[in-house]
N, C-alpha and C positions, 0 to 999 in steps of 0.2 A: 899652512903649517902655525901653530898657535907658538904665540913666545909666551915663556913663561918670566910673569912680573914678580919682580923681590922687591919688598920694601923694607927696611929696617924702621924700628918702631920702638921708641924707649917704654919700659915700664916704671913703676913707680918707684923701682930701687935703682936706675939710671942703665941696668943693665938692658940690653937690644938684645931682640930676637927676631926674626924674619917670618914674614906672611907672604907664602909663594901661592899667588892666584893664575890662574891659567887662563882663564876665561874673560877678565874684566871687559874688553873692550866690546865682546860681544854683548854682554849683560847690559851697560852702558846704551848701547845702540838696541837693543830691544827695548828699554823703557823707555826712552828718549821716542821711537816708533809709536808706542802705546800710548805716548801721551800726545800723539799729533804735532808734534817739532819734528821741522826740516832741519838735515845739517845745517846749513845756514844759518836760521833762527838758533839753536839752542849755542850753536859754536861764538855766536854774538852776545847772549847772554852771559857765556863764560869766560869773554875775552879771551878767545882764542880763536884760529883762522878757520874753516871749515876745512881745509886739506890735512891742518892739524890734527881736528877730529876725527876725520875720515881713518887717518893713519892711526887714532888709538881705537877707535871699534871695529877697525879692523887686526887688530893686534901685532903692527908694524911698528909702532913707535911707544914706548914707555913713557908715561907723562908722569914729573914728578908729583911729590906729594900735594902742592900748592894747587897746582892743577885739579888732581881728585879730588881734594877738599870745595873747589869751586864747582866742580860737578855735578857732588852729592848735596851742594846746597841747591843748585839749581833742579835738583830731582828730588829735591824735598827728600835725599836717604842718605843716613847718617854711612859714613864710611864703611864701617865695621859691616852692616846690612849688606851696600854692595859688594864688599870681600866673601861672605858667606852665599849670595846669590851665585858667584861666580865660582865657587867650589863644584867641582866633580870629583868622583871617586878619584880617580888617578890621584888628586891633589892629599888625600887622607892616607893617613900612616894605614899599611895592610893591616895591620892588627887592630884599629879602628874600624872598618871599612864595613864590617856587618852594623856595627851601630848607628852608623854614619847612613846607612843604608834603608834602615831601620825608622831612624827617625827624621831623616832627610824633608820628603813630602809633608808631614806635620809642620814641620817648622817654617819650611818655605811657603805653603799654605795660609800660616799666620803672618808671614811676614807680608807676602801677596796682598791679602784685606789689609791689612794694618797701614802699609805704606803705596797702598793702591799700586802695584806692581803688574 
């Protein structure tokens, strides 16, 4: 069962909005593995325990924003890119799914090439 992560992020007018990500943990795990890092190595570089990283990667723990920032730094991928890579069709408003389905492969390909994902 996937956990839905909800992050409150402030925009420039100080109003907040929610970003809901269904599969952030799996995205982190996939990129970490593609880069050849073990959970122990990556957790240590992020300043967290291997157990905590495992829980994040299995979507059973919801990391705070500071941990996510550190994960993004260690992966050398900005958080918005991690969020985008973890999106799936269920995360998109039904009215916008057709457009998402059309552009998603091209955007992910570009992101993958640029960020070595």
